[in-house]
C-alpha positions as CSV (number, residue, x, y, z in Angstrom):
1,M,5.8,-11.0,15.4
2,N,4.8,-13.3,12.5
3,S,7.4,-15.3,10.6
4,P,8.7,-13.8,7.3
5,D,6.7,-16.3,5.3
6,Q,3.4,-16.0,7.0
7,P,0.9,-13.2,6.4
8,M,0.4,-10.7,9.3
9,T,-2.8,-11.2,11.2
10,D,-3.0,-7.6,12.4
11,P,-6.1,-5.6,11.4
12,P,-5.7,-3.4,8.2
13,Y,-4.1,0.0,8.6
14,L,-5.9,3.0,7.1
15,A,-3.0,4.6,5.2
16,I,-4.9,7.2,3.1
17,K,-8.4,8.5,2.8
18,A,-9.1,10.8,-0.1
19,A,-12.0,12.4,-2.0
20,M,-12.0,11.8,-5.7
21,M,-12.1,15.0,-7.7
22,P,-13.2,16.0,-11.2
23,R,-9.6,16.7,-12.3
24,D,-8.9,13.0,-12.1
25,T,-11.6,11.8,-14.5
26,N,-11.2,10.0,-17.8
27,P,-13.5,10.6,-20.9
28,M,-15.9,8.0,-19.4
29,G,-16.4,10.2,-16.4
30,T,-14.8,7.8,-13.9
31,I,-11.5,8.2,-12.1
32,F,-8.4,7.3,-14.1
33,G,-6.9,3.9,-13.1
34,G,-3.5,5.6,-13.0
35,V,-4.7,7.9,-10.3
36,I,-5.8,4.9,-8.2
37,L,-2.5,3.2,-8.9
38,S,-0.6,6.2,-7.6
39,Y,-2.6,6.2,-4.4
40,I,-2.1,2.5,-4.0
41,D,1.7,3.0,-4.3
42,Q,1.7,5.8,-1.7
43,A,-0.6,3.9,0.7
44,G,1.5,0.7,0.4
45,A,4.7,2.6,1.3
46,I,2.9,4.4,4.2
47,G,1.6,1.1,5.5
48,A,5.0,-0.6,5.2
49,R,6.6,2.3,7.2
50,Y,3.9,1.9,9.8
51,A,4.4,-1.9,10.0
52,I,8.2,-1.4,10.3
53,R,7.8,1.1,13.2
54,K,5.2,-1.1,14.8
55,N,7.6,-4.0,14.9
56,G,10.2,-1.7,16.5
57,W,12.6,-1.9,13.6
58,P,14.6,1.1,12.5
59,A,13.2,3.5,9.9
60,R,14.2,2.6,6.3
61,G,14.0,4.3,2.9
62,L,11.7,2.3,0.7
63,V,11.4,2.1,-3.0
64,T,8.7,0.3,-5.1
65,V,10.0,-2.7,-7.1
66,A,6.8,-4.4,-8.1
67,M,3.1,-3.8,-8.3
68,D,1.4,-7.1,-8.7
69,K,-2.1,-8.6,-8.9
70,V,-3.9,-5.3,-9.4
71,E,-7.6,-5.9,-9.7
72,F,-10.1,-3.2,-10.5
73,H,-13.5,-4.5,-9.2
74,E,-15.7,-1.4,-9.5
75,P,-15.4,2.0,-11.1
76,V,-14.4,5.0,-8.9
77,F,-16.6,8.0,-9.2
78,V,-16.1,11.7,-8.7
79,G,-17.1,12.4,-5.1
80,D,-16.2,9.0,-3.8
81,V,-14.3,9.1,-0.5
82,V,-11.8,6.3,-1.0
83,S,-10.0,4.5,1.7
84,F,-6.7,2.7,1.1
85,E,-6.1,0.0,3.7
86,T,-2.9,-1.9,4.0
87,R,-1.4,-5.0,5.6
88,P,1.9,-6.8,5.2
89,L,1.7,-10.1,3.3
90,R,5.3,-11.2,3.2
91,W,8.5,-10.0,4.8
92,G,11.8,-10.7,3.1
93,R,15.3,-9.8,4.2
94,T,15.3,-6.5,2.4
95,S,11.7,-6.4,1.2
96,V,8.1,-6.3,2.2
97,T,5.0,-7.1,0.1
98,M,1.9,-5.2,1.1
99,H,-1.7,-5.9,0.3
100,V,-3.6,-2.7,-0.5
101,N,-7.4,-2.8,-0.4
102,V,-9.3,0.2,-1.9
103,L,-12.8,0.8,-0.6
104,A,-15.5,3.5,-0.9
105,E,-18.7,3.9,1.1
106,R,-21.8,4.0,-1.0
107,D,-25.2,4.2,0.4
108,G,-23.8,3.4,3.8
109,N,-22.1,0.2,2.7
110,P,-18.4,-0.4,2.0
111,V,-17.7,-1.3,-1.7
112,Q,-14.4,-2.9,-2.7
113,L,-13.1,-1.0,-5.7
114,T,-9.6,-2.2,-6.3
115,E,-6.9,-4.3,-4.6
116,A,-3.2,-4.9,-5.3
117,Q,0.0,-6.3,-4.0
118,V,3.0,-4.0,-3.9
119,T,6.6,-4.9,-3.1
120,Y,9.0,-2.4,-1.6
121,V,12.8,-2.8,-1.0
122,A,14.6,-1.0,1.9
123,V,17.5,1.1,0.6
124,E,20.3,3.1,2.2
125,V,19.3,6.7,2.2
126,P,21.3,8.9,2.2
127,G,23.8,6.8,0.4
128,D,24.1,4.7,-2.7
129,R,20.5,3.4,-2.4
130,R,21.7,-0.2,-2.2
131,P,19.3,-2.7,-0.6
132,I,19.7,-3.1,3.1
133,P,18.0,-5.4,5.7
134,I,14.6,-4.3,6.9
135,R,15.1,-5.9,10.3
136,P,18.2,-5.7,12.4
137,D,20.3,-8.8,12.5
138,P,19.3,-11.1,15.3
139,C,21.8,-11.1,18.2
């Protein structure tokens, strides 16, 4: 396991793969940025849950507390099959920051569309949703 302050070196985890549909277009004919942001948030949470399980830690409820450094590199078009790959960047006591990379395959080549960093906090569910440690206390 990597230390809390060092990025994970594991390969990216494919959290979501989705075809972009006409219902999600803006007046310019491309996919709304907000649709992509919603997928990024979902993918980051799925990836964080995966990383928590992979480390053997107990399942936690996660809530989004920040979406940072969102960069839209290329437009997303109707018909694009978009992959949302994740990897943990930083582990805190009650939080994890995930990098989400958004890619599409065009003409047989991967194209980076968007990337973002999203921070989640583990909370007590059911319960009062107060922050709780992601990892068990060391013995």
